[in-house]
MIKEKOL-38640 format. One record per residue: residue in three letters; x, y, z of N, C-alpha, C, O in turn; residue number from 1. Coordinates in nm, 2 decimals. Layout:
ALA,X,Y,Z,X,Y,Z,X,Y,Z,X,Y,Z,NUM
...
***
This chain:
MET,0.07,4.41,1.65,0.18,4.32,1.67,0.11,4.17,1.69,0.02,4.16,1.76,1
ALA,0.17,4.08,1.62,0.12,3.94,1.63,0.17,3.88,1.76,0.28,3.91,1.81,2
PRO,0.09,3.79,1.81,0.13,3.72,1.94,0.25,3.64,1.92,0.28,3.58,1.81,3
ILE,0.34,3.63,2.02,0.45,3.55,2.02,0.42,3.41,2.07,0.36,3.40,2.18,4
ARG,0.44,3.31,1.99,0.41,3.17,2.03,0.54,3.10,2.07,0.64,3.10,2.00,5
SER,0.53,3.04,2.18,0.65,2.96,2.23,0.60,2.84,2.30,0.51,2.84,2.39,6
PHE,0.65,2.72,2.26,0.61,2.59,2.32,0.68,2.57,2.45,0.80,2.58,2.46,7
THR,0.60,2.54,2.55,0.65,2.52,2.69,0.59,2.39,2.74,0.47,2.36,2.73,8
GLU,0.68,2.31,2.80,0.63,2.19,2.88,0.65,2.22,3.02,0.75,2.28,3.07,9
SER,0.54,2.19,3.10,0.55,2.22,3.24,0.48,2.11,3.32,0.37,2.07,3.29,10
THR,0.54,2.07,3.43,0.48,1.98,3.53,0.48,2.04,3.67,0.57,2.11,3.70,11
LEU,0.37,2.02,3.74,0.36,2.07,3.88,0.31,1.96,3.97,0.21,1.90,3.94,12
LEU,0.38,1.94,4.08,0.34,1.84,4.18,0.34,1.91,4.31,0.42,1.99,4.34,13
ASP,0.23,1.88,4.39,0.21,1.95,4.52,0.17,1.84,4.61,0.07,1.77,4.59,14
LEU,0.24,1.82,4.73,0.20,1.72,4.82,0.20,1.78,4.96,0.30,1.85,5.00,15
VAL,0.10,1.75,5.04,0.09,1.80,5.18,0.05,1.68,5.26,-0.04,1.61,5.23,16
THR,0.11,1.67,5.38,0.08,1.56,5.47,-0.07,1.59,5.53,-0.11,1.70,5.52,17
ALA,-0.13,1.48,5.58,-0.27,1.50,5.63,-0.28,1.60,5.73,-0.39,1.67,5.74,18
ASP,-0.18,1.62,5.82,-0.19,1.72,5.92,-0.14,1.86,5.88,-0.15,1.96,5.95,19
GLY,-0.10,1.87,5.75,-0.06,2.00,5.69,0.07,2.06,5.74,0.10,2.17,5.72,20
ARG,0.15,1.98,5.82,0.27,2.03,5.88,0.39,2.02,5.79,0.49,2.08,5.81,21
SER,0.38,1.93,5.69,0.50,1.91,5.60,0.45,1.89,5.45,0.33,1.85,5.43,22
GLY,0.53,1.93,5.36,0.49,1.91,5.22,0.60,1.97,5.13,0.71,2.01,5.17,23
PHE,0.57,1.95,5.00,0.66,2.01,4.90,0.58,2.05,4.77,0.47,1.99,4.75,24
MET,0.63,2.14,4.70,0.58,2.17,4.57,0.70,2.17,4.47,0.81,2.23,4.50,25
VAL,0.68,2.11,4.36,0.79,2.11,4.26,0.73,2.14,4.12,0.63,2.09,4.08,26
ARG,0.80,2.23,4.05,0.76,2.26,3.91,0.89,2.24,3.82,1.00,2.30,3.86,27
ILE,0.87,2.17,3.72,0.98,2.16,3.61,0.92,2.21,3.48,0.81,2.17,3.44,28
ALA,0.99,2.30,3.42,0.94,2.36,3.29,1.05,2.36,3.19,1.17,2.38,3.23,29
ARG,1.01,2.34,3.07,1.11,2.35,2.96,1.05,2.44,2.85,0.94,2.41,2.79,30
ASN,1.11,2.55,2.83,1.07,2.65,2.73,1.15,2.60,2.60,1.26,2.66,2.57,31
VAL,1.09,2.51,2.53,1.16,2.44,2.42,1.20,2.54,2.31,1.32,2.53,2.27,32
ASP,1.12,2.63,2.27,1.16,2.72,2.16,1.27,2.82,2.20,1.35,2.86,2.12,33
GLU,1.28,2.85,2.33,1.38,2.94,2.38,1.51,2.87,2.42,1.61,2.93,2.43,34
GLY,1.49,2.73,2.44,1.61,2.66,2.49,1.65,2.68,2.63,1.76,2.67,2.67,35
THR,1.54,2.71,2.72,1.57,2.73,2.86,1.49,2.63,2.94,1.37,2.60,2.91,36
GLY,1.54,2.59,3.06,1.47,2.51,3.15,1.46,2.58,3.29,1.53,2.67,3.32,37
TRP,1.35,2.54,3.36,1.32,2.61,3.49,1.29,2.50,3.59,1.21,2.41,3.57,38
VAL,1.35,2.51,3.71,1.32,2.42,3.82,1.29,2.50,3.95,1.36,2.60,3.98,39
TRP,1.18,2.47,4.01,1.13,2.53,4.13,1.10,2.43,4.23,1.01,2.34,4.20,40
LEU,1.15,2.43,4.35,1.12,2.34,4.46,1.11,2.41,4.59,1.20,2.49,4.62,41
VAL,1.00,2.39,4.66,0.98,2.44,4.80,0.94,2.32,4.88,0.85,2.25,4.85,42
THR,1.01,2.31,5.00,0.98,2.21,5.10,0.95,2.28,5.23,1.02,2.38,5.26,43
TYR,0.86,2.22,5.31,0.84,2.28,5.44,0.81,2.17,5.54,0.75,2.07,5.50,44
ASP,0.85,2.19,5.66,0.82,2.10,5.77,0.82,2.19,5.90,0.85,2.31,5.89,45
PRO,0.80,2.13,6.02,0.80,2.21,6.14,0.93,2.29,6.17,0.93,2.38,6.24,46
ASP,1.04,2.24,6.11,1.17,2.31,6.13,1.19,2.43,6.03,1.28,2.51,6.05,47
GLY,1.10,2.45,5.93,1.12,2.56,5.84,1.10,2.53,5.70,1.04,2.43,5.66,48
VAL,1.14,2.63,5.62,1.12,2.62,5.47,1.26,2.61,5.40,1.35,2.68,5.44,49
SER,1.26,2.53,5.30,1.38,2.53,5.21,1.34,2.53,5.07,1.22,2.50,5.04,50
GLY,1.43,2.57,4.98,1.39,2.57,4.84,1.50,2.60,4.74,1.61,2.62,4.78,51
PHE,1.46,2.59,4.62,1.55,2.61,4.51,1.47,2.67,4.39,1.36,2.62,4.36,52
VAL,1.52,2.77,4.32,1.46,2.82,4.20,1.57,2.87,4.10,1.66,2.94,4.14,53
GLU,1.55,2.83,3.98,1.64,2.87,3.87,1.56,2.86,3.74,1.50,2.76,3.72,54
ASP,1.57,2.97,3.67,1.49,2.97,3.54,1.58,2.99,3.42,1.53,3.03,3.31,55
ARG,1.71,2.97,3.43,1.80,2.99,3.32,1.89,2.88,3.28,2.00,2.90,3.24,56
PHE,1.84,2.75,3.30,1.92,2.64,3.26,1.90,2.63,3.11,1.80,2.65,3.05,57
ALA,2.01,2.58,3.04,2.00,2.55,2.90,1.93,2.42,2.88,1.95,2.33,2.96,58
CYS,1.84,2.41,2.78,1.78,2.28,2.76,1.77,2.26,2.61,1.78,2.35,2.53,59
ALA,1.76,2.13,2.57,1.76,2.09,2.43,1.63,2.15,2.37,1.53,2.16,2.43,60
ARG,1.64,2.19,2.24,1.53,2.25,2.17,1.44,2.15,2.10,1.41,2.17,1.98,61
HIS,1.41,2.05,2.17,1.32,1.95,2.11,1.21,1.91,2.22,1.24,1.91,2.34,62
ARG,1.09,1.88,2.17,0.98,1.84,2.26,1.01,1.71,2.32,1.07,1.62,2.26,63
THR,0.96,1.69,2.45,0.97,1.56,2.51,0.88,1.46,2.44,0.77,1.49,2.40,64
GLU,0.94,1.34,2.41,0.86,1.24,2.34,0.75,1.20,2.43,0.76,1.17,2.55,65
ASP,0.63,1.19,2.37,0.51,1.15,2.44,0.42,1.07,2.35,0.35,1.13,2.26,66
ASP,0.41,0.94,2.37,0.33,0.86,2.28,0.19,0.83,2.33,0.12,0.75,2.28,67
GLY,0.16,0.90,2.44,0.02,0.89,2.50,0.02,0.79,2.61,-0.08,0.78,2.68,68
THR,0.13,0.71,2.63,0.13,0.61,2.74,0.22,0.66,2.85,0.22,0.60,2.96,69
GLY,0.29,0.77,2.83,0.38,0.82,2.93,0.48,0.91,2.87,0.50,0.92,2.75,70
ALA,0.55,0.99,2.96,0.66,1.08,2.92,0.75,1.10,3.03,0.71,1.09,3.15,71
GLU,0.87,1.14,3.00,0.97,1.17,3.11,1.02,1.31,3.08,1.09,1.34,2.98,72
TYR,0.99,1.41,3.17,1.03,1.55,3.16,1.16,1.56,3.24,1.16,1.53,3.36,73
VAL,1.26,1.62,3.18,1.39,1.63,3.24,1.45,1.77,3.22,1.44,1.82,3.11,74
VAL,1.51,1.83,3.32,1.59,1.95,3.31,1.73,1.91,3.35,1.75,1.88,3.46,75
GLU,1.82,1.93,3.25,1.96,1.90,3.28,2.02,2.02,3.35,2.00,2.13,3.32,76
MET,2.09,1.99,3.46,2.15,2.10,3.54,2.30,2.09,3.55,2.36,1.98,3.55,77
PRO,2.37,2.20,3.56,2.51,2.20,3.58,2.55,2.15,3.72,2.46,2.15,3.81,78
VAL,2.67,2.10,3.73,2.71,2.04,3.86,2.69,2.13,3.98,2.66,2.08,4.09,79
ASP,2.72,2.26,3.97,2.71,2.34,4.08,2.56,2.37,4.13,2.54,2.43,4.23,80
ALA,2.46,2.33,4.04,2.32,2.36,4.08,2.26,2.24,4.14,2.17,2.25,4.22,81
GLY,2.30,2.12,4.11,2.24,2.00,4.17,2.26,1.88,4.09,2.35,1.87,4.00,82
VAL,2.18,1.78,4.11,2.20,1.65,4.05,2.10,1.62,3.94,2.14,1.59,3.83,83
GLU,1.97,1.63,3.97,1.87,1.60,3.87,1.74,1.66,3.90,1.71,1.70,4.02,84
ALA,1.66,1.67,3.80,1.52,1.71,3.81,1.44,1.64,3.70,1.45,1.67,3.59,85
THR,1.36,1.54,3.75,1.29,1.45,3.65,1.15,1.43,3.70,1.13,1.40,3.82,86
VAL,1.05,1.43,3.61,0.92,1.38,3.64,0.88,1.29,3.53,0.88,1.32,3.41,87
HIS,0.84,1.16,3.57,0.80,1.06,3.48,0.65,1.04,3.50,0.60,1.01,3.61,88
ARG,0.58,1.06,3.39,0.43,1.04,3.39,0.39,0.91,3.32,0.44,0.88,3.21,89
ARG,0.30,0.83,3.39,0.24,0.72,3.32,0.10,0.76,3.28,0.03,0.83,3.35,90
GLY,0.06,0.72,3.16,-0.06,0.76,3.10,-0.05,0.88,3.02,0.06,0.94,3.01,91
SER,-0.16,0.93,2.96,-0.16,1.05,2.88,-0.17,1.17,2.96,-0.20,1.16,3.08,92
SER,-0.14,1.29,2.90,-0.15,1.41,2.98,-0.30,1.44,3.02,-0.32,1.51,3.12,93
GLU,-0.39,1.39,2.94,-0.53,1.41,2.97,-0.58,1.32,3.07,-0.68,1.35,3.15,94
SER,-0.52,1.20,3.08,-0.57,1.09,3.18,-0.45,1.03,3.24,-0.42,0.91,3.21,95
PRO,-0.37,1.10,3.33,-0.26,1.04,3.39,-0.29,0.93,3.48,-0.40,0.93,3.55,96
LEU,-0.21,0.83,3.49,-0.23,0.71,3.57,-0.14,0.71,3.69,-0.16,0.64,3.79,97
GLY,-0.04,0.80,3.69,0.06,0.81,3.80,0.19,0.84,3.75,0.21,0.89,3.63,98
GLY,0.29,0.83,3.84,0.43,0.86,3.79,0.53,0.86,3.91,0.50,0.81,4.02,99
HIS,0.64,0.92,3.88,0.75,0.93,3.97,0.83,1.06,3.95,0.84,1.10,3.84,100
CYS,0.87,1.12,4.06,0.94,1.25,4.06,1.06,1.23,4.14,1.06,1.18,4.25,101
VAL,1.17,1.29,4.09,1.30,1.30,4.17,1.36,1.44,4.14,1.38,1.48,4.02,102
VAL,1.38,1.51,4.25,1.45,1.64,4.24,1.55,1.64,4.34,1.52,1.62,4.46,103
ASP,1.68,1.66,4.30,1.79,1.65,4.39,1.88,1.78,4.36,1.94,1.78,4.25,104
VAL,1.87,1.88,4.44,1.94,2.01,4.41,2.01,2.06,4.53,2.00,2.01,4.65,105
LEU,2.10,2.16,4.51,2.16,2.23,4.62,2.08,2.36,4.64,2.09,2.45,4.55,106
GLY,2.00,2.37,4.75,1.91,2.48,4.77,1.95,2.57,4.89,2.06,2.57,4.93,107
HIS,1.84,2.63,4.94,1.86,2.73,5.05,1.76,2.70,5.16,1.65,2.66,5.13,108
ARG,1.80,2.71,5.28,1.72,2.70,5.40,1.67,2.84,5.43,1.73,2.91,5.51,109
SER,1.55,2.88,5.37,1.50,3.02,5.39,1.36,3.02,5.33,1.33,2.95,5.24,110
SER,1.28,3.11,5.39,1.14,3.13,5.34,1.15,3.23,5.22,1.05,3.24,5.15,111
ASP,1.26,3.30,5.21,1.28,3.40,5.10,1.39,3.34,5.01,1.51,3.37,5.03,112
ILE,1.35,3.25,4.92,1.45,3.17,4.84,1.51,3.25,4.73,1.44,3.30,4.64,113
PRO,1.64,3.27,4.73,1.70,3.34,4.62,1.72,3.25,4.50,1.72,3.13,4.51,114
ARG,1.73,3.31,4.39,1.76,3.24,4.26,1.90,3.18,4.27,1.99,3.24,4.32,115
GLY,1.91,3.06,4.22,2.04,2.99,4.20,2.07,2.89,4.31,1.99,2.88,4.41,116
PRO,2.18,2.82,4.30,2.21,2.71,4.39,2.25,2.77,4.53,2.30,2.88,4.54,117
GLY,2.24,2.69,4.63,2.28,2.72,4.77,2.37,2.61,4.82,2.43,2.54,4.74,118
SER,2.37,2.60,4.95,2.46,2.50,5.01,2.39,2.39,5.08,2.46,2.29,5.12,119
GLU,2.26,2.39,5.08,2.18,2.28,5.14,2.13,2.18,5.04,2.06,2.22,4.94,120
ARG,2.17,2.05,5.05,2.12,1.95,4.96,1.97,1.92,4.99,1.94,1.89,5.11,121
LEU,1.89,1.93,4.89,1.75,1.91,4.90,1.71,1.79,4.81,1.75,1.80,4.69,122
ARG,1.65,1.69,4.86,1.61,1.58,4.77,1.47,1.54,4.80,1.43,1.52,4.91,123
VAL,1.39,1.54,4.69,1.25,1.50,4.70,1.23,1.38,4.60,1.27,1.40,4.48,124
GLU,1.18,1.27,4.65,1.15,1.16,4.56,1.01,1.11,4.60,0.98,1.08,4.71,125
ALA,0.92,1.10,4.50,0.78,1.07,4.53,0.73,0.98,4.41,0.75,1.01,4.30,126
THR,0.65,0.88,4.45,0.57,0.81,4.35,0.43,0.85,4.37,0.38,0.85,4.49,127
PHE,0.36,0.88,4.26,0.22,0.92,4.28,0.13,0.84,4.19,0.17,0.79,4.08,128
THR,0.00,0.82,4.24,-0.10,0.75,4.16,-0.22,0.83,4.16,-0.24,0.93,4.23,129
VAL,-0.31,0.79,4.07,-0.44,0.85,4.05,-0.54,0.76,4.11,-0.55,0.64,4.08,130
PRO,-0.62,0.81,4.21,-0.72,0.72,4.28,-0.83,0.67,4.18,-0.92,0.60,4.22,131
***
């Protein structure tokens, strides 16, 4: 059987405070050939863990434009799931210069995060640079 080839775009950002008490991880993926998008967000702080995961969003079957100076990865979400999930990268994928991330979803306050939207609004916005 021949291998199945499927083009996927994926970004992962991980941030932890210097004391390790708070942080977030976000992954946005687009399975272009399949027409599906995936958003995963986990946040934690001294009060607990919150998150969101969904891997069955519909997405356009075209690759994100990337001219080598930057790209914007977006997963479009239905109204009941949240507002937006976007990562903008400056620079090439081989030599990123920085970027900006916004994830605004309806998630869950739980360390065992179920798939799909919840009732807690979770918003992460971060600007990142390369030292």
